[in-house]
C-alpha positions as a Python dict, from the first residue, in 0.01 Angstrom:
ca = {
    (1, 'X'): (0, 0, 0),
    (2, 'X'): (130, 346, -90),
    (3, 'X'): (196, 595, 189),
    (4, 'X'): (163, 970, 197),
    (5, 'X'): (538, 1007, 261),
    (6, 'X'): (633, 812, -50),
    (7, 'X'): (370, 957, -284),
    (8, 'X'): (265, 1307, -169),
    (9, 'X'): (186, 1427, -520),
    (10, 'X'): (-56, 1140, -581),
    (11, 'X'): (-233, 1203, -248),
    (12, 'X'): (-277, 1570, -340),
    (13, 'X'): (-431, 1479, -674),
    (14, 'X'): (-672, 1238, -504),
    (15, 'X'): (-777, 1510, -255),
    (16, 'X'): (-835, 1759, -535),
    (17, 'X'): (-1046, 1507, -726),
    (18, 'X'): (-1249, 1438, -410),
    (19, 'X'): (-1312, 1808, -347),
    (20, 'X'): (-1396, 1867, -712),
    (21, 'X'): (-1647, 1580, -706),
    (22, 'X'): (-1801, 1708, -384),
    (23, 'X'): (-1832, 2057, -529),
    (24, 'X'): (-1985, 1925, -853),
    (25, 'X'): (-2246, 1742, -649),
    (26, 'X'): (-2345, 2064, -467),
    (27, 'X'): (-2614, 2185, -708),
    (28, 'X'): (-2793, 2458, -511),
    (29, 'X'): (-2966, 2693, -762),
    (30, 'X'): (-2886, 3062, -733),
    (31, 'X'): (-3251, 3156, -786),
    (32, 'X'): (-3590, 2991, -771),
    (33, 'X'): (-3953, 3099, -743),
    (34, 'X'): (-4159, 3099, -426),
    (35, 'X'): (-4368, 2786, -382),
    (36, 'X'): (-4152, 2562, -603),
    (37, 'X'): (-3975, 2245, -482),
    (38, 'X'): (-3595, 2248, -496),
    (39, 'X'): (-3399, 1920, -504),
    (40, 'X'): (-3030, 1917, -405),
    (41, 'X'): (-2785, 1628, -439),
    (42, 'X'): (-2657, 1549, -91),
    (43, 'X'): (-2502, 1272, 117),
    (44, 'X'): (-2491, 1476, 438),
    (45, 'X'): (-2762, 1654, 634),
    (46, 'X'): (-2859, 1987, 476),
    (47, 'X'): (-2943, 2296, 680),
    (48, 'X'): (-3168, 2563, 529),
    (49, 'X'): (-3224, 2905, 685),
    (50, 'X'): (-3439, 3178, 531),
    (51, 'X'): (-3715, 3433, 601),
    (52, 'X'): (-3940, 3275, 864),
    (53, 'X'): (-3797, 2927, 805),
    (54, 'X'): (-3517, 2704, 935),
    (55, 'X'): (-3483, 2328, 892),
    (56, 'X'): (-3246, 2033, 897),
    (57, 'X'): (-3312, 1796, 607),
    (58, 'X'): (-3185, 1437, 593),
    (59, 'X'): (-3086, 1297, 253),
    (60, 'X'): (-3278, 1014, 92),
    (61, 'X'): (-3138, 828, -208),
    (62, 'X'): (-2857, 1082, -244),
    (63, 'X'): (-3065, 1403, -235),
    (64, 'X'): (-3283, 1629, -25),
    (65, 'X'): (-3591, 1819, -139),
    (66, 'X'): (-3692, 2156, 0),
    (67, 'X'): (-4068, 2161, -39),
    (68, 'X'): (-4244, 2450, -204),
    (69, 'X'): (-4449, 2526, 107),
    (70, 'X'): (-4117, 2570, 292),
    (71, 'X'): (-4012, 2830, 34),
    (72, 'X'): (-4327, 3043, 42),
    (73, 'X'): (-4148, 3358, 158),
    (74, 'X'): (-3938, 3542, -97),
    (75, 'X'): (-3589, 3646, 10),
    (76, 'X'): (-3237, 3518, 83),
    (77, 'X'): (-3187, 3157, 195),
    (78, 'X'): (-2862, 3002, 320),
    (79, 'X'): (-2812, 2634, 235),
    (80, 'X'): (-2529, 2433, 397),
    (81, 'X'): (-2422, 2072, 454),
    (82, 'X'): (-2133, 2150, 687),
    (83, 'X'): (-1876, 2125, 406),
    (84, 'X'): (-2037, 2345, 140),
    (85, 'X'): (-2270, 2640, 163),
    (86, 'X'): (-2453, 2855, -88),
    (87, 'X'): (-2698, 3145, -104),
    (88, 'X'): (-3027, 3081, -282),
    (89, 'X'): (-3259, 3368, -370),
    (90, 'X'): (-3631, 3290, -369),
    (91, 'X'): (-3817, 3532, -594),
    (92, 'X'): (-4192, 3608, -602),
    (93, 'X'): (-4392, 3401, -848),
    (94, 'X'): (-4646, 3533, -1100),
    (95, 'X'): (-4903, 3798, -992),
    (96, 'X'): (-5204, 3628, -834),
    (97, 'X'): (-5360, 3882, -594),
    (98, 'X'): (-5428, 4255, -574),
    (99, 'X'): (-5486, 4487, -282),
    (100, 'X'): (-5656, 4804, -400),
    (101, 'X'): (-5717, 5129, -212),
    (102, 'X'): (-5944, 5399, -357),
    (103, 'X'): (-5981, 5742, -196),
    (104, 'X'): (-6194, 5925, -110),
    (105, 'X'): (-6523, 5734, -94),
    (106, 'X'): (-6729, 6044, -189),
    (107, 'X'): (-6631, 6313, -441),
    (108, 'X'): (-6794, 6593, -641),
    (109, 'X'): (-6855, 6528, -1010),
    (110, 'X'): (-6633, 6679, -1281),
    (111, 'X'): (-6337, 6754, -1051),
    (112, 'X'): (-5982, 6717, -1189),
    (113, 'X'): (-5745, 6482, -1006),
    (114, 'X'): (-5981, 6427, -713),
    (115, 'X'): (-5974, 6043, -704),
    (116, 'X'): (-5662, 5838, -623),
    (117, 'X'): (-5613, 5464, -661),
    (118, 'X'): (-5324, 5252, -531),
    (119, 'X'): (-5278, 4884, -622),
    (120, 'X'): (-5037, 4640, -454),
    (121, 'X'): (-4942, 4333, -661),
    (122, 'X'): (-4884, 4001, -478),
    (123, 'X'): (-4813, 3644, -580),
    (124, 'X'): (-5008, 3345, -451),
    (125, 'X'): (-4794, 3334, -135),
    (126, 'X'): (-4850, 3700, -39),
    (127, 'X'): (-4507, 3812, -162),
    (128, 'X'): (-4499, 4159, -315),
    (129, 'X'): (-4419, 4118, -686),
    (130, 'X'): (-4130, 4359, -737),
    (131, 'X'): (-4095, 4314, -1113),
    (132, 'X'): (-4273, 4572, -1329),
    (133, 'X'): (-4633, 4464, -1395),
    (134, 'X'): (-4896, 4652, -1602),
    (135, 'X'): (-5201, 4738, -1391),
    (136, 'X'): (-5518, 4863, -1564),
    (137, 'X'): (-5739, 5113, -1383),
    (138, 'X'): (-6099, 5181, -1496),
    (139, 'X'): (-6346, 5434, -1357),
    (140, 'X'): (-6703, 5374, -1475),
    (141, 'X'): (-7027, 5552, -1395),
    (142, 'X'): (-7354, 5490, -1579),
    (143, 'X'): (-7419, 5740, -1855),
    (144, 'X'): (-7062, 5871, -1875),
    (145, 'X'): (-6753, 5762, -2073),
    (146, 'X'): (-6522, 5518, -1893),
    (147, 'X'): (-6193, 5665, -1777),
    (148, 'X'): (-5915, 5407, -1838),
    (149, 'X'): (-5542, 5411, -1775),
    (150, 'X'): (-5269, 5144, -1757),
    (151, 'X'): (-4973, 5198, -1523),
    (152, 'X'): (-4664, 4978, -1478),
    (153, 'X'): (-4608, 4890, -1114),
    (154, 'X'): (-4285, 4991, -946),
    (155, 'X'): (-4154, 4780, -656),
    (156, 'X'): (-4494, 4612, -641),
    (157, 'X'): (-4706, 4930, -636),
    (158, 'X'): (-4905, 5106, -910),
    (159, 'X'): (-5074, 5441, -844),
    (160, 'X'): (-5291, 5687, -1036),
    (161, 'X'): (-5485, 6006, -978),
    (162, 'X'): (-5803, 6044, -1184),
    (163, 'X'): (-6066, 6305, -1260),
    (164, 'X'): (-6418, 6231, -1148),
    (165, 'X'): (-6667, 6188, -1432),
    (166, 'X'): (-6933, 6446, -1515),
    (167, 'X'): (-7225, 6231, -1402),
    (168, 'X'): (-7328, 6174, -1041),
    (169, 'X'): (-7382, 5821, -916),
    (170, 'X'): (-7187, 5521, -791),
    (171, 'X'): (-6863, 5498, -986),
    (172, 'X'): (-6703, 5154, -1019),
    (173, 'X'): (-6328, 5198, -974),
    (174, 'X'): (-6139, 4881, -1066),
    (175, 'X'): (-5776, 4771, -1078),
    (176, 'X'): (-5681, 4461, -1278),
    (177, 'X'): (-5376, 4250, -1362),
    (178, 'X'): (-5450, 3992, -1629),
    (179, 'X'): (-5769, 3816, -1518),
    (180, 'X'): (-5739, 3938, -1158),
    (181, 'X'): (-5955, 4239, -1071),
    (182, 'X'): (-6062, 4427, -760),
    (183, 'X'): (-6353, 4676, -753),
    (184, 'X'): (-6419, 4969, -524),
    (185, 'X'): (-6718, 5207, -524),
    (186, 'X'): (-6666, 5584, -525),
    (187, 'X'): (-6983, 5786, -472),
    (188, 'X'): (-6989, 6083, -712),
    (189, 'X'): (-7223, 6363, -609),
    (190, 'X'): (-7321, 6691, -767),
    (191, 'X'): (-7072, 6973, -734),
    (192, 'X'): (-7157, 7330, -633),
    (193, 'X'): (-7474, 7482, -782),
    (194, 'X'): (-7428, 7654, -1118),
    (195, 'X'): (-7647, 7904, -1308),
    (196, 'X'): (-7862, 7958, -998),
    (197, 'X'): (-8191, 8135, -1071),
    (198, 'X'): (-8515, 8220, -890),
    (199, 'X'): (-8858, 8375, -937),
    (200, 'X'): (-9082, 8570, -697),
    (201, 'X'): (-9453, 8617, -654),
    (202, 'X'): (-9671, 8796, -399),
    (203, 'X'): (-9840, 8607, -118),
    (204, 'X'): (-10077, 8731, 156),
    (205, 'X'): (-9801, 8728, 417),
    (206, 'X'): (-9510, 8844, 204),
    (207, 'X'): (-9307, 8762, -104),
    (208, 'X'): (-9260, 8398, -198),
    (209, 'X'): (-8927, 8326, -369),
    (210, 'X'): (-8844, 7991, -527),
    (211, 'X'): (-8548, 7865, -727),
    (212, 'X'): (-8556, 7678, -1052),
    (213, 'X'): (-8425, 7318, -1014),
    (214, 'X'): (-8080, 7360, -863),
    (215, 'X'): (-7808, 7184, -1063),
    (216, 'X'): (-7430, 7186, -1092),
    (217, 'X'): (-7244, 7289, -1408),
    (218, 'X'): (-7267, 6931, -1545),
    (219, 'X'): (-7647, 6922, -1505),
    (220, 'X'): (-7654, 6702, -1196),
    (221, 'X'): (-7924, 6785, -940),
    (222, 'X'): (-7768, 6899, -613),
    (223, 'X'): (-7860, 6686, -311),
    (224, 'X'): (-8152, 6775, -89),
    (225, 'X'): (-8039, 6973, 212),
    (226, 'X'): (-7809, 7206, 15),
    (227, 'X'): (-7836, 7556, 163),
    (228, 'X'): (-7965, 7840, -55),
    (229, 'X'): (-7965, 8194, 85),
    (230, 'X'): (-8225, 8455, -15),
    (231, 'X'): (-8151, 8821, 70),
    (232, 'X'): (-8394, 9112, 57),
    (233, 'X'): (-8295, 9480, 81),
    (234, 'X'): (-8577, 9733, 129),
    (235, 'X'): (-8652, 10054, 319),
    (236, 'X'): (-8668, 9859, 648),
    (237, 'X'): (-8323, 9711, 608),
    (238, 'X'): (-8182, 9371, 515),
    (239, 'X'): (-8352, 9033, 558),
    (240, 'X'): (-8172, 8703, 504),
    (241, 'X'): (-8334, 8360, 493),
    (242, 'X'): (-8150, 8029, 455),
    (243, 'X'): (-8354, 7759, 288),
    (244, 'X'): (-8269, 7396, 216),
    (245, 'X'): (-8313, 7237, -124),
    (246, 'X'): (-8603, 6993, -118),
    (247, 'X'): (-8691, 6781, -421),
    (248, 'X'): (-8452, 6988, -629),
    (249, 'X'): (-8572, 7339, -538),
    (250, 'X'): (-8544, 7585, -249),
    (251, 'X'): (-8816, 7830, -142),
    (252, 'X'): (-8867, 8096, 127),
    (253, 'X'): (-9121, 8356, 235),
    (254, 'X'): (-8974, 8709, 262),
    (255, 'X'): (-9139, 9006, 440),
    (256, 'X'): (-9385, 9219, 240),
    (257, 'X'): (-9234, 9530, 79),
    (258, 'X'): (-9346, 9794, -171),
    (259, 'X'): (-8999, 9810, -320),
    (260, 'X'): (-8704, 9575, -269),
    (261, 'X'): (-8400, 9414, -423),
    (262, 'X'): (-8394, 9035, -383),
    (263, 'X'): (-8087, 8818, -451),
    (264, 'X'): (-8008, 8447, -421),
    (265, 'X'): (-7685, 8261, -354),
    (266, 'X'): (-7553, 7919, -255),
    (267, 'X'): (-7208, 7922, -101),
    (268, 'X'): (-6995, 8143, -326),
    (269, 'X'): (-7229, 8102, -624),
    (270, 'X'): (-7452, 8403, -695),
    (271, 'X'): (-7781, 8380, -883),
    (272, 'X'): (-8005, 8634, -1052),
    (273, 'X'): (-8135, 8950, -885),
    (274, 'X'): (-8499, 9066, -879),
    (275, 'X'): (-8614, 9429, -853),
    (276, 'X'): (-8942, 9402, -665),
    (277, 'X'): (-9191, 9686, -697),
    (278, 'X'): (-9536, 9530, -675),
    (279, 'X'): (-9796, 9580, -405),
    (280, 'X'): (-9871, 9288, -165),
}
């Protein structure tokens, strides 16, 4: 039998061949996808440490298998058998879920940039998909054109700011990736009154003033309860009456006067003015 002292060069070659063979058998992939099984050739116990996971795996038939449910969390994993070690990166799989936030829940119609939508793209294991993914946003309200826009996600997030449509009603705001979609409802209401007008007629106890149907600039009826202010200036001074819109119109009874100037307003919006000169 040969000894190390007599044949050192041969022993060195044998050691190098052994190490080379051991290294060749160490087939840990650099990257894999979350949820996929990974099989590694091994004759020794394998230790795996990663995000939320640590295990000691015993070889069977010359290999160990790291199950997909053990690799659910994306991130950096360290794999070692005591002689060799390697880093394996687990990446998110394909987009499978969306979280979608829409704000606010109630907006005036025909307002620029008033609605925001933020979508978070996840795979089937709740990992944020960091690769760029096109997300389609749609804002639909009955009787108005659909507002559509596609945005590529960045670091798992896609965001837009949208105008509200000109029609009041429940707007369906959706975000979609492929066949995956999430819907939110944004209530669009009439904006401030526009083209406010009124008429007046005599009554036994004073002057009855009443608006035409109160609408915003897009033609939407303002909600009941909207405050309309009637103001009368006459020889006795100034009289102001706040009236609420009911069934689309607002009305008030002003004091009797032989001569008066009557105006109407809602918030900062002024309406027509009436020069009153009739007898009550």
